[in-house]
C-alpha positions in Angstrom: 238.2 -37.8 -31.7 240.2 -40.7 -33.1 239.3 -41.9 -36.6 237.7 -45.4 -36.6 239.4 -48.2 -38.4 236.4 -48.7 -40.7 233.3 -46.8 -41.7 229.9 -47.8 -43.0 229.7 -48.6 -46.8 227.5 -46.6 -49.1 225.7 -48.6 -51.7 222.3 -49.8 -52.9 223.0 -52.9 -50.9 225.1 -51.6 -48.1 226.7 -54.9 -47.2 228.1 -57.8 -49.2 225.9 -60.9 -49.5 223.3 -59.5 -47.1 225.8 -59.9 -44.3 225.1 -57.9 -41.1 227.2 -54.8 -40.6 229.7 -55.3 -37.7 232.1 -52.4 -37.4 233.4 -53.1 -33.9 236.5 -55.2 -34.7 237.4 -55.5 -31.1 234.2 -57.5 -30.5 234.2 -59.3 -33.9 232.3 -62.6 -33.8 232.6 -64.1 -37.3 234.0 -66.8 -39.5 234.3 -64.5 -42.6 234.7 -60.8 -42.6 234.1 -58.8 -45.8 236.3 -55.7 -45.9 236.5 -52.7 -48.3 239.9 -51.1 -48.7 239.3 -48.3 -51.2 242.5 -46.2 -51.1 246.0 -47.1 -52.0 249.1 -44.9 -52.0 248.9 -42.9 -55.2 251.9 -42.1 -57.5 250.6 -38.7 -58.4 248.2 -36.3 -56.6 245.4 -36.6 -59.2 245.3 -40.4 -58.6 244.4 -40.2 -54.9 240.7 -40.2 -55.7 240.8 -42.7 -58.6 237.9 -44.8 -60.0 238.9 -47.9 -58.1 238.1 -46.3 -54.7 234.4 -46.9 -55.6 234.9 -50.6 -56.2 234.1 -52.0 -52.8 230.7 -50.4 -52.7 230.1 -51.2 -56.4 230.5 -54.9 -55.6 228.2 -54.6 -52.6 225.6 -52.9 -54.8 225.2 -55.9 -57.1 224.7 -58.4 -54.2 221.3 -59.3 -55.6 222.9 -60.3 -58.9 225.7 -62.2 -57.1 223.2 -64.1 -55.0 219.5 -63.9 -55.5 219.1 -65.3 -52.0 221.2 -67.1 -49.5 218.7 -70.0 -49.3 218.9 -70.7 -53.0 220.9 -73.5 -54.6 224.2 -72.3 -56.0 225.5 -74.6 -58.7 229.1 -73.2 -58.4 229.4 -74.6 -54.9 226.8 -77.4 -54.9 224.1 -76.0 -52.7 223.3 -72.9 -50.7 226.4 -70.8 -50.2 226.6 -71.5 -46.5 225.4 -75.1 -46.9 222.8 -74.6 -44.2 225.5 -74.4 -41.6 225.8 -71.7 -38.9 228.4 -69.7 -40.7 228.8 -66.2 -39.4 229.7 -63.9 -42.2 229.8 -60.1 -41.5 230.6 -57.0 -43.4 232.9 -54.7 -41.4 232.7 -51.8 -43.8 235.4 -49.8 -45.5 238.8 -48.8 -44.1 238.5 -45.1 -43.2 240.5 -42.5 -45.1 241.8 -39.3 -43.6 242.4 -36.6 -46.3 245.1 -35.0 -44.1 247.0 -38.3 -43.7 247.0 -40.4 -46.8 249.4 -43.0 -45.5 247.3 -43.5 -42.4 244.9 -45.6 -44.6 247.4 -48.4 -44.8 248.2 -48.3 -41.1 244.4 -48.6 -40.3 244.0 -51.3 -42.9 246.8 -53.4 -41.4 245.3 -53.0 -37.9 241.9 -53.9 -39.2 243.1 -57.1 -40.8 245.1 -58.1 -37.7 242.0 -57.7 -35.6 240.0 -59.8 -38.1 242.6 -62.6 -38.0 242.8 -62.3 -34.2 239.1 -63.0 -34.1 239.6 -66.2 -36.0 237.9 -64.9 -39.1 238.9 -65.1 -42.8 239.4 -61.6 -44.3 237.9 -61.2 -47.8 238.8 -57.8 -49.2 237.8 -55.7 -52.2 240.0 -52.8 -53.2 241.1 -50.3 -54.3 244.2 -50.6 -56.4 246.8 -53.3 -56.1 248.8 -51.5 -53.5 246.1 -52.4 -50.9 247.3 -56.0 -50.3 250.6 -54.7 -48.8 249.1 -54.0 -45.4 247.2 -57.3 -45.7 250.5 -59.1 -46.3 252.0 -57.5 -43.3 249.1 -58.5 -41.1 249.3 -62.1 -42.3 252.2 -62.7 -39.9 249.4 -63.1 -37.3 247.6 -65.7 -39.4 246.8 -69.1 -37.8 249.0 -72.1 -38.6 252.7 -72.8 -39.0 255.1 -72.5 -41.9 255.5 -69.9 -44.6 252.5 -68.6 -46.5 252.3 -69.4 -50.3 251.2 -66.3 -52.1 249.0 -66.9 -55.1 248.6 -63.9 -57.5 246.2 -63.8 -60.5 247.3 -60.8 -62.6 248.4 -59.6 -66.0 251.4 -58.0 -64.4 254.1 -59.2 -62.0 254.0 -56.0 -59.8 257.7 -56.2 -58.8 258.7 -52.5 -59.0 260.7 -51.3 -56.0 259.2 -47.9 -56.3 257.4 -45.5 -58.6 258.0 -41.7 -58.0 259.5 -42.7 -54.7 256.4 -44.5 -53.5 257.4 -48.0 -52.4 253.9 -49.4 -51.5 251.9 -48.4 -54.6 250.0 -50.6 -57.1 253.2 -51.7 -59.0 255.0 -53.0 -55.9 252.9 -55.4 -53.8 254.7 -58.6 -54.8 258.1 -57.1 -54.4 257.1 -56.0 -50.9 255.6 -59.5 -50.1 258.9 -61.1 -51.2 260.7 -59.1 -48.4 258.4 -60.5 -45.6 259.8 -63.4 -43.6 256.4 -65.1 -43.4 255.9 -65.2 -47.2 257.4 -68.2 -49.0 256.6 -69.4 -52.4 255.0 -67.0 -54.9 253.0 -68.1 -57.8 252.1 -65.4 -60.4 249.4 -66.7 -62.7 248.0 -65.1 -65.9 250.9 -62.9 -66.7 250.9 -61.4 -70.2 251.3 -58.3 -72.4 253.3 -55.4 -70.9 253.0 -53.5 -67.6 255.4 -51.5 -65.4 257.9 -54.4 -65.3 261.3 -53.7 -66.9 263.9 -56.5 -67.4 265.4 -55.7 -64.0 262.0 -56.4 -62.3 261.6 -59.7 -64.1 265.2 -60.6 -63.1 264.5 -59.7 -59.5 261.4 -61.9 -59.4 263.2 -64.9 -60.9 266.1 -64.4 -58.5 263.7 -64.7 -55.6 262.3 -67.9 -57.2 258.9 -66.6 -58.1 256.9 -68.9 -60.3 255.8 -66.8 -63.2 253.1 -68.6 -65.2 252.0 -66.8 -68.3 248.3 -66.9 -69.2 249.0 -68.8 -72.4 250.7 -71.5 -70.4 247.5 -71.9 -68.4 245.4 -72.0 -71.6 247.7 -74.6 -73.2 248.4 -76.8 -70.1 245.3 -76.2 -68.0 244.8 -74.9 -64.5 245.2 -78.4 -63.0 248.8 -78.4 -64.2 249.3 -75.1 -62.3 247.7 -76.5 -59.1 250.0 -79.5 -59.3 253.0 -77.2 -59.0 251.7 -75.6 -55.8 252.8 -77.6 -52.7 250.1 -79.5 -50.9 249.1 -78.8 -47.2 250.2 -75.2 -47.2 248.8 -71.9 -46.1 247.7 -69.8 -49.1 246.7 -66.3 -49.6 245.1 -65.2 -52.9 245.4 -61.8 -54.5 243.4 -61.2 -57.7 243.9 -58.3 -59.9 240.8 -58.0 -62.1 243.0 -57.6 -65.2 244.3 -61.1 -64.6 241.0 -62.3 -66.0 240.2 -61.7 -69.7 238.5 -58.4 -70.4 235.6 -60.3 -71.9 235.0 -61.5 -68.3 236.1 -58.5 -66.3 236.1 -55.5 -68.6 236.2 -52.7 -66.0 239.9 -52.4 -65.5 242.6 -49.8 -66.3 245.0 -52.1 -68.0 242.9 -54.6 -70.1 245.0 -57.2 -72.1 243.6 -59.9 -74.3 244.3 -63.5 -73.5 243.5 -63.4 -69.8 242.3 -66.2 -67.6 238.7 -67.4 -67.7 236.2 -67.3 -64.9 236.2 -71.1 -64.9 240.0 -71.3 -64.6 240.1 -68.9 -61.6 237.2 -70.6 -60.0 238.9 -74.0 -60.3 242.1 -72.5 -58.9 240.2 -71.3 -55.8 238.5 -74.6 -55.3 241.8 -76.4 -55.8 243.6 -74.3 -53.2 240.8 -74.8 -50.7 241.1 -78.5 -51.1 245.0 -78.6 -51.0 245.4 -76.8 -47.7 244.2 -73.6 -45.9 243.3 -70.4 -47.8 243.8 -67.7 -45.2 242.0 -65.0 -47.2 241.6 -63.3 -50.5 241.5 -59.8 -52.1 240.2 -58.6 -55.4 241.5 -55.3 -56.7 241.8 -52.9 -59.7 238.1 -52.7 -60.6 237.0 -49.4 -62.3 233.2 -49.2 -61.8 232.7 -46.3 -64.2 233.7 -48.4 -67.1 231.8 -51.6 -66.1 229.3 -53.1 -68.5 226.0 -54.1 -66.8 228.0 -54.6 -63.6 229.6 -57.8 -64.9 233.0 -57.0 -63.5 231.6 -56.4 -60.0 229.3 -59.5 -60.3 232.3 -61.6 -61.4 234.3 -60.4 -58.4 231.4 -61.3 -56.1 231.0 -64.8 -57.7 234.7 -65.5 -57.1 234.2 -64.6 -53.5 231.2 -66.9 -53.3 233.3 -69.7 -54.7 235.9 -69.2 -52.0 233.5 -69.0 -49.2 231.3 -71.8 -50.4 234.3 -74.1 -51.0 235.7 -73.2 -47.6 232.5 -74.0 -45.8 232.3 -77.4 -47.5 235.9 -78.1 -46.6 235.1 -77.7 -43.0 237.1 -74.5 -42.5 234.7 -73.1 -39.9 233.4 -76.3 -38.3 235.8 -76.3 -35.4 234.8 -72.8 -34.4 231.2 -74.0 -34.2 232.0 -77.0 -31.9 
């Protein structure tokens, strides 16, 4: 029997934002599809089952703290999340993992995202480590619209390694892999600080590509609006958020905490600004370690960022044409 692309999530709240569970991606009828992508490609055998694989269900589990009810007024977006419009948001579950075929997870993930895009839905994904956007980036060649996609990364690290231990699509390489894709254009790396896996040669490679590396302290000093002003208007954007891009006082449950990260307000304003500038094709949030979370605040913050994307997109009319 062939393995399905996705399987049902397991959590207190089994779907995100009370959305109906719709696993049949060939019959997908949705404007927004919430997807869990738990597994990356690990650098060592012991890292296959890491803490981050539990993050998608951890975010679902705090749905009632992310939103007390879909009918309630949400001050982040200026009214009920879906603005009393017939927005169809579904949860398609988690990408299935075969213990006998670790690399098959990424292949299934890419097919799943391609099917979501083919259905005209916006994929909103929770990982997993930061390797998981790589199959999403590949699938974005099917995204609607014309012209190169501007990649917006919120992260403490630039993630530009070519490989680690011979693994080329692990958590330290997603932006390097994105830079090699013909449909990816400008890259903005926002919130960079401290140290990670990048050596001078990775920084040089990023700069040679033309990546816009914007340290966190530049954001704090100049404001997020100055960053938004550097991003071309009228584009297609994809947002990838590493939880450690935000300050650990905001998202403490990460493996690589570093002081001086972005605030929730700054990232929220970035999301709203991008929605207003052009077309946000989708977003992922990765690198959450549920076992070290404090009162679920990291998972709740992830959910609130998703709420802001979806609520802003609804009000920008992203899904109106599909309802006509």
